[in-house]
C-alpha positions in Angstrom: 111.5 90.5 120.5 108.3 88.7 121.3 110.1 87.0 124.1 111.3 90.4 125.4 107.8 91.7 125.5 106.5 88.5 127.2 109.2 88.8 129.9 108.3 92.4 130.5 104.7 91.6 130.8 105.5 89.1 133.4 107.9 91.5 135.1 110.5 88.8 135.1 113.0 90.6 132.9 113.2 94.3 132.7 116.4 96.0 131.6 116.0 98.8 134.2 114.1 97.0 136.9 115.2 96.8 140.6 116.4 93.2 140.3 119.4 93.2 137.9 120.2 89.5 138.1 118.9 87.2 135.4 119.8 83.8 134.1 121.5 85.5 131.2 124.4 86.3 133.5 125.2 82.6 133.5 127.3 80.9 130.8 125.5 78.8 128.2 124.5 75.4 129.6 125.0 76.7 133.2 122.5 76.2 136.1 121.5 78.5 138.9 121.2 76.4 142.1 120.5 78.6 145.2 120.9 82.1 146.7 121.8 83.4 150.2 121.4 86.9 151.6 124.9 88.1 152.4 127.4 90.9 152.7 130.4 91.4 150.6 133.1 92.6 153.0 135.6 94.9 151.4 139.0 95.8 152.9 138.5 93.5 155.8 140.4 94.6 158.9 141.4 98.0 157.6 140.0 101.4 158.4 138.3 101.4 155.0 136.3 98.2 155.8 132.8 98.3 154.4 129.9 95.9 153.9 127.9 95.8 150.7 124.5 94.2 151.2 123.3 91.8 148.6 122.5 88.3 147.4 125.1 85.5 146.8 124.0 83.2 143.9 125.5 79.7 143.7 125.6 78.5 140.1 127.1 75.4 138.5 130.1 77.2 137.0 130.3 80.5 138.8 129.5 82.5 142.0 127.5 85.7 141.4 127.0 88.5 144.0 124.2 91.0 143.3 124.5 94.1 145.5 121.3 95.7 146.6 122.6 99.1 145.6 122.3 99.4 141.8 125.3 101.7 141.7 127.5 98.8 142.6 128.4 96.3 139.9 127.2 92.6 139.9 130.3 90.4 140.6 130.7 87.2 138.8 133.6 84.8 139.7 134.1 81.8 137.4 134.7 78.7 139.6 137.4 77.5 137.1 139.4 80.7 138.0 139.2 80.0 141.7 142.5 79.1 143.5 141.1 78.4 146.9 137.6 78.1 148.4 136.9 77.8 152.2 135.6 79.3 155.4 137.0 82.7 156.1 139.8 82.2 158.6 140.9 78.8 157.3 143.1 80.4 154.6 146.3 81.1 156.4 146.7 84.9 156.5 143.1 85.4 157.4 142.9 83.0 160.3 142.9 85.7 163.0 139.6 87.0 161.5 137.8 83.6 162.0 136.1 84.6 165.2 135.0 88.0 163.9 133.5 86.6 160.7 132.0 83.3 161.7 129.7 83.2 158.7 132.3 84.2 156.1 133.2 82.4 152.9 136.6 83.2 151.3 137.2 82.9 147.6 140.7 83.4 146.2 140.7 83.7 142.4 142.6 85.0 139.4 139.7 86.6 137.4 136.5 88.5 138.1 133.8 90.1 136.0 132.0 93.3 136.9 128.5 93.6 135.3 125.8 96.3 135.1 127.5 99.0 137.2 125.0 101.8 137.8 122.5 99.4 136.3 123.8 100.2 132.8 123.8 97.3 130.2 127.3 97.3 128.8 130.1 94.9 128.0 131.5 93.2 131.1 134.6 94.6 132.8 137.3 92.1 133.6 139.9 92.3 136.4 142.7 89.9 136.5 145.3 89.0 139.1 145.2 87.1 142.4 142.7 88.5 144.8 140.4 87.4 147.7 136.7 88.2 148.3 134.9 87.5 151.5 131.2 87.0 151.7 129.4 86.9 155.0 126.1 84.9 155.0 123.2 86.1 157.2 122.7 82.5 158.4 126.1 81.4 159.5 125.0 77.9 159.9 124.8 77.5 156.2 128.4 78.4 155.5 129.7 74.8 155.8 127.1 73.5 153.3 127.7 76.3 150.8 131.5 75.8 151.0 131.0 72.1 150.4 128.8 72.8 147.4 131.3 75.3 146.0 134.2 72.8 146.3 132.2 70.1 144.6 131.3 72.5 141.7 134.9 73.7 141.6 136.1 70.2 141.1 133.7 69.8 138.2 134.8 73.0 136.6 138.5 72.1 136.8 138.1 68.7 135.1 140.2 68.5 131.9 137.5 67.2 129.6 134.4 69.2 128.9 132.3 66.0 128.7 133.4 65.0 132.2 132.6 68.5 133.5 129.1 68.3 132.0 128.5 64.7 133.4 129.6 65.8 136.9 127.4 68.9 137.0 124.5 66.9 135.6 124.9 64.4 138.4 124.9 67.2 141.0 121.8 68.7 139.4 119.9 65.3 139.4 120.9 64.7 143.0 119.4 68.0 144.0 116.2 67.3 142.0 115.9 63.9 143.6 116.2 65.4 147.1 113.3 67.7 146.5 109.7 67.3 145.2 106.8 69.5 144.1 105.3 71.5 146.9 101.7 70.5 146.7 100.7 73.2 149.1 100.9 75.5 146.1 97.9 73.9 144.4 95.3 76.4 143.4 92.6 74.3 145.1 92.6 71.6 147.8 90.3 69.6 145.6 92.8 69.2 142.8 93.8 65.7 141.9 97.4 64.9 141.1 97.9 63.2 137.8 101.7 63.0 137.3 104.9 64.6 138.6 108.3 64.6 137.0 111.5 66.5 136.6 112.1 69.0 133.7 113.7 72.3 132.7 111.9 75.5 131.7 113.4 76.7 128.5 113.9 80.4 127.7 116.2 82.0 125.1 119.8 80.8 125.7 119.1 79.4 129.2 117.2 76.6 130.9 116.0 76.4 134.5 115.5 73.0 136.2 112.6 72.1 138.5 109.6 70.0 139.0 106.5 69.6 136.7 103.2 68.7 138.1 99.9 68.2 136.3 96.5 67.9 138.0 93.0 67.6 136.7 92.8 71.4 136.2 96.3 72.9 136.2 99.8 72.5 134.8 102.6 73.6 137.2 106.3 74.2 137.0 108.2 74.8 140.3 111.8 76.0 139.7 114.4 74.3 141.8 115.9 77.8 142.7 112.6 79.6 143.0 113.6 82.0 140.3 112.1 84.1 138.7 109.1 83.2 140.8 108.2 80.2 143.0 105.6 78.8 140.6 104.5 78.9 137.0 100.9 77.9 136.8 98.7 77.4 133.6 95.0 76.5 133.8 94.3 73.6 131.4 91.1 75.3 130.4 93.1 78.2 128.9 95.4 76.0 126.8 94.8 76.4 123.0 97.8 74.7 121.4 100.5 72.3 122.5 103.4 71.1 120.4 106.0 68.4 120.9 109.5 69.9 120.3 113.0 68.7 119.7 115.4 70.6 121.9 119.1 70.1 121.4 118.2 67.7 118.6 116.5 65.4 121.1 112.7 64.8 121.2 112.3 66.1 124.7 110.5 69.4 124.4 106.9 70.5 125.0 105.6 74.0 124.3 102.2 75.2 125.6 100.2 78.2 124.2 97.2 79.8 125.8 96.6 81.9 122.6 95.8 81.1 119.0 98.2 83.4 117.3 100.8 84.7 119.8 104.3 84.2 118.6 105.6 83.4 122.1 104.3 80.5 124.2 103.3 80.5 127.8 105.7 77.8 128.8 108.4 75.7 127.1 109.5 72.6 129.0 112.4 70.2 128.3 112.1 66.8 129.9 114.9 64.4 130.9 112.9 61.4 129.7 110.9 61.3 126.5 108.2 59.1 128.1 107.5 61.9 130.6 107.1 64.4 127.8 104.8 62.1 125.8 102.7 61.3 128.9 102.2 64.9 129.7 101.4 65.8 126.1 98.8 63.0 125.9 97.1 64.1 129.1 96.8 67.7 128.0 95.8 66.7 124.5 93.1 64.5 125.9 91.8 67.2 128.1 91.5 69.8 125.4 88.2 70.2 123.7 87.6 70.4 119.9 90.8 68.6 119.2 92.9 71.8 119.3 95.9 70.0 120.6 97.4 69.0 117.3 97.4 71.3 114.3 98.7 70.2 110.9 100.4 72.3 108.3 97.9 71.1 105.7 95.0 72.5 107.7 96.6 75.9 107.7 97.4 75.6 104.0 93.8 75.6 103.0 93.0 78.6 105.2 96.0 80.4 103.6 95.1 79.5 100.0 91.5 80.7 100.5 92.6 84.0 102.1 91.6 83.3 105.7 95.2 83.6 106.8 97.6 86.3 105.7 101.1 85.4 104.4 102.5 86.6 107.8 100.1 84.4 109.8 100.7 81.4 107.6 104.5 81.7 107.9 104.1 82.0 111.7 102.0 78.8 111.8 104.5 76.9 109.6 107.4 78.0 111.8 105.5 76.8 114.9 104.8 73.4 113.3 108.4 73.1 112.2 109.8 73.3 115.8 110.7 77.0 115.5 110.2 78.8 118.8 111.0 82.2 120.2 112.3 80.4 123.3 115.0 78.6 121.3 117.3 80.9 119.5 118.9 78.1 117.5 115.4 77.4 116.1 114.0 80.9 116.0 111.1 81.6 113.5 112.6 82.4 110.1 111.0 84.7 107.5 112.2 85.6 104.0 113.7 88.7 102.6 111.0 89.7 100.1 112.1 93.1 99.0 115.3 93.4 96.9 115.3 97.2 96.4 116.8 99.2 99.2 118.1 102.1 97.2 115.0 103.7 95.4 113.2 106.7 96.9 109.9 105.0 96.4 108.9 101.3 96.8 106.9 100.2 93.8 105.1 97.0 94.8 103.6 96.7 91.3 107.0 96.1 89.8 108.3 92.5 90.0 111.8 93.9 89.9 111.3 95.3 93.4 111.2 91.8 94.9 113.7 89.2 95.7 113.6 85.9 93.7 111.7 83.6 96.2 112.5 80.5 94.2 116.2 80.7 95.2 117.9 80.5 98.7 119.8 83.6 99.6 123.1 81.9 98.8 121.9 81.4 95.2 120.7 85.0 94.5 124.2 86.2 93.4 125.2 84.2 90.3 128.9 84.8 90.6 129.1 83.9 94.3 127.0 80.8 93.6 129.5 79.6 90.9 132.3 79.9 93.4 130.4 78.0 96.0 129.4 75.2 93.5 133.1 74.8 92.4 134.0 74.3 96.1 131.0 72.0 96.5 132.0 69.7 93.6 135.6 69.4 94.9 134.4 68.7 98.5 134.5 65.1 99.9 131.3 63.6 101.4 129.4 64.8 103.2 129.1 67.8 100.9 127.4 71.1 101.6 127.2 74.4 99.6 127.0 76.9 102.4 129.3 77.0 105.4 126.8 79.0 107.5 123.1 78.8 108.0 120.3 81.2 107.2 119.1 81.2 110.9 121.2 81.0 114.0 121.3 82.5 117.5 124.0 84.9 116.4 121.9 86.1 113.4 118.8 86.5 115.6 120.6 88.7 118.1 122.4 90.5 115.3 119.0 91.9 114.4 117.7 92.3 118.0 120.8 93.6 119.8 119.2 97.1 120.4 116.3 95.6 122.3 118.0 92.4 123.7 121.5 93.5 124.6 121.8 91.2 127.5 121.2 88.2 125.3 124.0 89.2 123.0 126.3 89.7 126.0 125.3 86.2 127.2 126.0 84.6 123.8 129.3 86.4 123.3 130.8 86.1 126.8 130.1 89.6 127.9 131.0 91.4 124.6 129.2 93.1 121.8 130.3 92.4 118.3 132.7 94.7 116.4 130.9 98.0 115.6 131.4 97.6 111.8 129.8 94.1 112.0 126.7 95.3 113.8 123.3 95.7 112.3 123.9 99.2 111.1 121.9 99.5 107.9 119.1 97.6 106.1 120.8 98.2 102.7 124.2 97.2 104.0 122.9 94.0 105.5 121.0 93.1 102.3 124.1 93.8 100.2 126.2 91.6 102.5 123.7 88.8 102.2 124.0 89.1 98.4 127.8 89.4 98.2 129.3 88.1 101.4 131.3 84.9 101.2 129.7 83.4 104.3 126.5 85.5 104.9 123.3 83.8 103.8 120.9 84.9 106.5 117.2 85.4 106.1 115.0 87.6 108.3 113.0 87.2 111.5 109.3 87.9 112.1 110.0 91.3 113.7 110.7 92.7 110.2 107.0 92.3 109.4 105.6 93.2 112.9 104.5 96.5 114.4 107.2 97.0 117.0 110.0 99.3 115.8 112.1 99.1 118.9 114.7 96.7 117.4 115.5 99.4 114.8 116.0 102.2 117.3 118.6 102.5 120.0 116.1 103.7 122.6 118.1 102.2 125.5 121.0 104.5 124.5 123.4 101.6 124.4 127.1 102.1 123.8 127.5 99.7 120.9 130.8 101.0 119.8 132.3 103.3 117.1 132.7 102.4 113.5 135.8 102.9 111.4 134.4 106.1 110.0 134.1 107.5 113.5 130.3 107.5 113.8 128.8 105.8 116.8 126.5 102.8 116.3 123.0 104.1 116.9 119.7 103.6 115.1 119.5 101.3 112.1 119.9 103.2 108.8 116.7 102.8 106.8 116.3 102.6 103.0 115.4 105.9 101.2 111.8 104.7 100.6 111.1 104.5 104.4 110.3 107.8 106.0 110.5 106.4 109.6 110.9 103.0 111.3 107.1 102.7 111.5 106.9 103.4 107.7 109.6 100.8 107.0 107.7 98.1 108.9 104.4 99.1 107.3 105.9 98.9 103.8 107.6 95.7 104.6 104.3 94.2 105.7 102.7 95.6 102.5 105.4 93.9 100.5 104.9 90.6 102.3 101.2 90.6 101.6 101.6 91.9 98.0 100.2 90.0 95.0 103.8 89.2 93.8 104.8 87.6 97.1 101.4 85.8 97.4 102.0 84.3 93.9 105.5 83.2 94.8 105.7 82.5 98.5 105.1 78.8 97.9 108.5 78.6 96.2 110.3 79.9 99.3 108.2 77.5 101.4 109.4 74.6 99.2 113.0 75.6 100.1 112.7 76.1 103.9 109.8 73.8 104.9 109.2 71.7 101.9 110.4 69.2 99.3 113.5 71.2 98.2 114.9 71.1 101.8 116.6 67.8 101.4 117.8 65.3 98.8 118.2 65.6 95.1 115.6 68.5 94.9 117.7 70.5 97.4 120.8 69.9 95.3 119.0 71.0 92.2 117.8 74.1 94.0 121.3 74.9 95.4 119.9 74.6 98.9 122.3 72.3 100.7 123.6 73.2 104.2 125.9 71.4 106.6 124.5 68.0 107.4 124.5 68.7 111.2 121.8 71.4 110.7 119.2 68.9 109.5 116.8 66.9 111.7 118.3 63.4 112.0 121.7 64.6 110.7 123.3 63.2 113.8 122.3 60.7 116.5 123.6 62.1 119.8 122.8 58.9 121.6 125.2 57.0 119.3 128.1 59.2 120.4 129.8 57.5 123.3 132.6 60.0 123.9 131.1 62.7 126.3 133.6 65.3 125.0 132.6 64.7 121.4 128.9 64.7 122.3 129.1 68.1 124.1 131.2 69.6 121.4 128.8 68.4 118.7 125.8 69.7 120.5 127.4 73.1 121.1 128.4 73.4 117.5 124.8 72.5 116.3 123.1 74.9 118.7 125.4 77.8 117.8 125.4 77.1 114.1 121.6 77.0 113.7 119.2 74.3 112.7 117.1 73.7 109.6 113.3 73.6 110.3 111.6 70.3 110.5 110.4 69.3 107.0 106.6 69.8 106.7 106.0 69.0 103.0 107.4 66.4 100.7 105.6 67.5 97.6 105.5 70.9 95.9 103.6 73.4 97.9 100.3 74.8 96.4 100.3 78.4 95.3 98.0 80.9 96.9 94.7 81.7 95.2 95.1 85.3 93.9 93.1 87.1 91.3 95.7 86.2 88.7 95.3 82.5 89.5 91.7 82.5 90.6 90.8 79.4 88.6 92.5 76.7 86.7 89.4 75.8 84.7 86.5 78.1 84.9 83.4 77.0 82.9 83.1 78.6 79.5 80.2 80.8 80.5 82.5 82.6 83.0 85.0 83.3 80.2 82.5 84.6 77.7 82.5 88.3 77.0 79.6 90.1 78.6 80.6 93.6 77.5 77.5 93.9 75.4 75.1 92.2 77.9 75.2 94.2 81.1 72.0 92.6 82.2 73.4 89.1 82.1 76.5 90.3 83.9 74.4 91.7 86.7 72.5 88.5 86.8 75.7 86.5 87.2 76.9 88.8 90.0 73.5 88.5 91.6 73.6 84.7 91.4 77.1 84.5 92.9 76.0 86.9 95.7 73.0 84.7 96.4 75.2 81.6 96.5 77.6 83.2 99.0 74.7 84.4 101.1 73.1 80.9 101.0 76.3 79.1 102.1 76.9 81.6 104.9 73.5 80.6 106.2 73.6 76.9 105.4 73.2 76.0 109.1 69.6 77.4 108.8 68.5 74.6 106.5 65.1 73.3 107.6 63.1 70.3 106.5 60.2 71.3 104.3 58.6 68.0 103.3 59.5 64.3 102.9 58.2 61.4 100.8 58.8 57.7 100.8 58.7 56.7 97.1 61.1 53.7 96.9 61.3 50.3 98.4 65.1 50.3 98.9 67.8 53.0 99.4 67.7 56.1 97.1 70.9 56.3 95.1 70.6 59.3 92.8 68.7 62.6 92.4 68.2 64.8 89.3 65.9 67.8 89.0 64.5 69.6 86.0 65.5 73.2 85.3 62.1 74.4 86.4 62.4 72.5 89.6 59.0 70.9 89.1 60.1 67.3 88.4 62.4 65.2 90.6 63.9 62.0 89.3 65.4 59.5 91.6 67.1 56.1 91.3 67.2 53.3 93.9 68.6 50.0 94.8 65.0 48.7 94.2 66.0 48.9 90.4 63.5 51.7 89.6 63.7 55.2 88.2 61.0 57.4 89.7 59.5 60.7 88.5 58.1 62.8 91.3 56.1 66.0 90.9 57.1 68.6 93.4 54.0 70.7 92.7 51.4 68.0 93.1 53.6 66.0 95.6 52.7 62.9 93.7 54.6 60.1 92.1 54.1 60.4 88.3 56.2 57.6 86.9 58.0 54.4 87.9 60.4 52.8 85.4 62.3 49.6 85.7 65.1 48.7 83.2 66.2 45.5 84.8 66.0 43.7 88.1 69.4 45.1 89.2 69.9 48.2 91.3 70.3 51.6 89.7 73.3 53.6 91.1 72.9 57.2 89.9 71.0 59.4 87.5 71.3 62.7 85.6 69.2 64.9 83.3 70.6 65.8 79.8 70.5 69.5 78.8 67.0 70.3 77.6 65.4 68.1 80.3 64.2 65.6 77.7 66.2 62.6 78.7 67.1 61.0 82.0 70.3 58.9 82.1 70.6 56.1 84.8 73.5 53.8 85.6 72.9 50.3 86.8 74.6 47.4 88.6 73.8 45.3 85.5 76.8 47.0 83.8 74.6 49.2 81.6 73.7 52.9 81.2 70.1 53.6 80.3 68.7 56.6 78.5 65.0 57.3 79.2 62.9 59.7 77.1 60.6 61.8 79.3 58.4 62.9 76.5 57.8 59.4 75.1 57.9 57.7 78.5 60.2 54.9 77.2 63.8 53.7 77.3 65.3 55.3 74.2 68.9 53.9 74.4 71.2 51.5 76.2 74.9 51.7 76.5 76.5 48.4 77.4 80.0 49.6 78.1 81.3 47.9 81.2 82.1 44.4 82.5 80.8 45.1 86.0 78.4 47.4 87.8 78.3 51.1 86.7 78.7 53.1 89.9 78.4 56.7 88.8 77.9 58.8 85.6 78.6 62.4 84.6 77.7 64.3 81.5 79.1 67.4 79.8 79.1 68.7 76.2 77.8 65.5 74.6 80.2 63.4 76.5 79.3 60.7 79.0 81.7 59.7 81.8 81.0 56.4 83.4 82.7 54.8 86.4 82.5 51.1 87.1 83.5 48.3 89.5 85.4 46.9 86.5 88.2 49.3 87.6 87.7 51.8 84.7 86.3 55.2 84.0 85.2 55.5 80.4 84.7 58.6 78.3 82.1 58.3 75.5 81.1 60.6 72.7 77.7 60.6 71.1 74.1 61.7 71.3 71.3 59.2 72.2 68.7 58.5 69.6 66.1 61.3 69.4 63.1 59.0 69.6 62.5 55.5 70.8 62.6 52.9 68.1 64.9 54.8 65.8 68.3 53.6 64.9 70.4 53.5 68.0 73.2 55.9 68.4 76.7 54.5 68.3 78.6 55.7 71.3 82.3 56.2 70.6 84.8 55.3 73.3 87.2 58.3 73.5 89.2 57.2 76.5 89.5 54.6 79.1 91.0 55.6 82.5 92.3 52.5 84.1 92.5 51.9 87.9 93.8 49.1 90.0 90.5 48.4 91.8 86.8 49.2 91.4 85.8 52.9 91.0 83.0 54.0 93.3 82.6 57.7 92.4 83.6 60.3 89.9 83.2 64.1 89.5 84.0 66.7 86.8 85.6 70.1 87.2 83.6 73.1 86.2 85.0 73.2 82.6 85.2 69.4 82.4 88.9 69.4 81.6 89.6 67.5 84.8 88.0 64.4 86.4 88.5 63.0 89.9 87.8 59.4 90.8 87.6 57.6 94.1 88.2 53.8 94.5 87.2 51.0 96.8 90.7 51.0 98.4 90.6 54.7 99.3 92.6 56.2 96.4 91.7 59.6 94.9 93.0 60.2 91.4 92.9 63.5 89.5 92.9 63.0 85.7 93.7 65.5 82.9 90.9 64.7 80.4 92.5 66.6 77.6 95.3 64.0 77.5 93.6 61.2 79.4 96.5 61.1 81.8 96.9 61.0 85.6 97.8 64.3 87.2 97.9 63.0 90.8 97.1 59.8 92.7 96.6 60.3 96.4 96.0 57.5 98.9 93.5 59.6 100.9 91.3 57.1 102.8 91.6 53.8 104.7 88.4 52.5 103.0 86.1 53.1 100.1 85.9 56.7 98.8 82.1 57.5 99.1 82.0 60.8 97.2 84.3 63.3 95.5 83.9 66.8 94.0 85.9 69.8 92.8 85.5 73.2 94.4 83.7 75.8 92.2 87.0 77.3 91.2 88.5 73.8 90.5 91.5 74.5 92.7 90.7 71.8 95.2 89.1 68.4 95.4 87.1 67.2 98.4 86.7 63.5 99.1 84.6 61.7 101.8 85.4 58.1 102.8 84.2 55.2 104.8 86.9 56.1 107.4 84.9 59.2 108.4 87.5 61.6 106.9 86.8 64.6 104.7 90.0 65.4 102.8 90.9 68.4 100.7 93.6 67.9 98.0 95.2 70.8 96.0 94.7 70.1 92.3 97.9 71.8 91.1 100.2 69.9 93.4 98.3 66.9 94.6 99.0 67.8 98.2 96.6 66.8 100.9 96.1 70.2 102.5 93.3 69.6 104.9 91.8 66.6 106.7 88.9 66.5 109.2 87.4 63.4 110.9 84.0 62.5 112.1 82.9 59.6 114.2 81.1 58.0 111.3 81.3 57.8 107.5 80.0 60.8 105.4 78.3 59.1 102.4 77.8 62.2 100.2 78.3 66.0 100.3 77.9 69.4 98.6 80.5 72.2 99.1 81.4 75.7 98.0 85.1 75.4 98.6 84.9 76.7 102.2 81.9 75.0 103.8 80.6 71.5 103.4 77.1 70.0 103.8 77.5 66.3 104.2 75.1 63.3 104.7 76.2 60.9 107.4 75.8 57.2 107.9 73.4 57.9 110.8 71.1 60.1 108.7 72.3 63.5 110.0 73.2 66.4 107.8 76.5 68.0 109.0 77.7 71.5 108.2 81.5 71.7 108.2 83.7 74.8 108.4 86.7 73.6 106.5 88.7 76.7 107.1 88.0 76.7 110.8 88.4 73.0 111.0 85.2 72.2 112.9 81.6 71.0 112.6 79.3 74.0 112.8 75.9 72.3 112.9 74.2 68.9 113.1 70.8 68.7 111.5 68.5 65.7 112.1 67.4 64.1 108.9 66.9 60.5 107.7 66.6 57.5 109.9 69.2 55.7 107.8 72.3 56.8 106.0 72.1 59.8 103.7 73.1 58.4 100.3 72.7 61.2 97.8 72.2 65.0 97.7 71.1 67.7 95.2 71.3 71.5 95.4 69.8 74.2 93.2 71.9 76.8 91.4 71.0 79.5 94.0 72.0 77.0 96.8 68.7 77.8 98.6 67.1 74.4 98.2 68.4 70.9 98.9 67.0 67.4 98.3 68.4 64.4 100.0 67.8 60.7 99.6 68.5 58.0 102.1 68.6 54.3 103.0 65.3 54.9 104.7 63.8 55.0 101.1 62.8 58.7 101.6 63.5 61.8 99.7 63.6 65.0 101.8 63.1 68.6 100.6 65.0 71.2 102.5 64.9 75.0 102.4 67.0 77.8 103.8 65.2 80.0 106.3 66.8 83.4 106.4 
């Protein structure tokens, strides 16, 4: 329906417009070549002779005459049914009329179609029997050329083999394209510079239109060979927001261009004859576009959806677009799920799980008895096996739903006929029941069921769609009892799609249609196996030499429907809903606060202040800076009061800096090797530092001395973390070790024995680690770019993801522990879903980001050049660049209220930043 609205907006297709002709009057895979103003001469030579003024259209498989008077039917004569074609007067009995009708063309044929009489959309009327029609061209000099063209096309239509017909018509088309070129007089400006020109076809539902594509430094043009529906389609490159490569007819030849962010229908869909032409045009537009909006990934949208920035409806639209689904290609029309399973109740209870369809199963597996029958047949079937003999999305199914608003498309698909009245889309409940019980009906829904246009449910065009067996005429779609009107039905359907239940389970349906259960053993296990021809790569058309077999195969695939391109190969993450808000909240969040309303208010206030701070993070301003080290700063820890700042450096020292007096208070050296990180133990009495000399040092602030040393690694210790009397140490010796114990209370006393609780082994050196909020999970990043998520309760790997092409510089969990962010030497910021291990977002900068802080949505990172960058992960862009250090930013600290930041850099400085509201 989106494509119907688009055509109406452009005034290219209006069911009751003055121009009745459209490409939908052609057969599938037919081309419209040219038109000539002409008269249809009826009853020539008799007293009843009359001339009907109109336009004669020459098409690759038919001749179509469109009378100017809308009361007269459009005439369509299939060329294969023609007995003789020639100049009027050359056909024996009519020779004596030759002088009178010098511009006449005579067609003798056995079958003719009459279409849209009185401009009413209805099944075509057919008249059979030998008859002759004469058409008189306004320009008589063109008669000979038109006759020659018709004879050539007639020969093609009469070839025995379909493949030979297609080959000959293609040759005629290419010859016409070769004799013409793009009319550069139609450029918007004389200063435009031509970049490339090639041949292509504009794709619209069920039909394509050949012509010439031209791209300049400012515009993309398409000029139809036949000048229909208008002489030129022009798109300003500055307006383009999205472009996608498409497979059309199973071939990687399509390109779809959108000038909007969210519109379901594109501005132009082109199919090229050569893949290189498509790729060259794509590259040129993608290079032109600013902010890298040319290529969108499914993973980027996944994070936005999980975090609630995209609705379920919007997310499904984006996935469909990325999976080659397009409103311009009915064999790959966007597919949406049935979500409601109750179409009999008087009220729709969205709080009851029983109201909904099981989204973990394909439609064909929802009925257990039917599934058992299908599985029995599947097991007895020779290879290649499939469970379902029809698909969940096909041109027929799309137009089944849209016949009331797109009747001409249905007539085009079904050779001028509507379907049997009892098989039409008569009732929502009947359609759902048939999908559950029918032997061959496994269809899903289309986006229109969750939109706001009710016209596909209402017979507003007053179409005669036939009479059912019970005697009632097919009219509006019968709605379920819980819907008071078509508008109410769509509203409640939208509410159901966005409900908590669907949000919690939609990822299961995505796994089936776009994800890892689409193919292979997982598809078999999920009872989700369709005919092999429906899958991308299921057949190589180029390997089929027999032209007949190739055409038949392509026709079968296009009519049967196609499975979306697979977007995910691992389980899809679930959406973050109140029920699944956190996998591992810190214990303080789980504690009962019923008796302490003051503390609860303080927590709410703190959370509110954090949200406010992060929303204003671009307003971070440098407050003061101090050079206190001789080499790069590697770690920052701050006392609870905020008065004392501890830093470590590659100059091998631990420094204590007073924020109040702005003076260096202490400088401690444990060895002559660099220190790599530091932290303060609870109580602010002890600072812990990690060193390249393989040790971890405990320093007593009160006594001003080293109080303990842990010699726990065989190579440099790169990072340490602490939680609940457990120390986590990462090392270049390829391990992360978990230690239990409390350091000695005072220097000189018996040293505490640290117990090794777990050793998390890696293949290469570990450069960074981070803990989840409740410290039940740990994430590590290695020298070779691997990010590993560990379950600390069992000391086992949950996920291992090769995220970066170089060293992982920093990693951290989001506050709700649902996601992990990693920054690498390759300049990438990658977000991984903790539950599934899926990489769901990736952004790239021109230089490495050495360290960062984040709140799950926004990131403050320190770059190799010394800038602080503010990233909008959900929007996929850099919001702000803040000048900072003169060398790389190497470490960062932020207070609990997120209002103060301290950074350390290779320039040996620490910088104090504050938010300015």
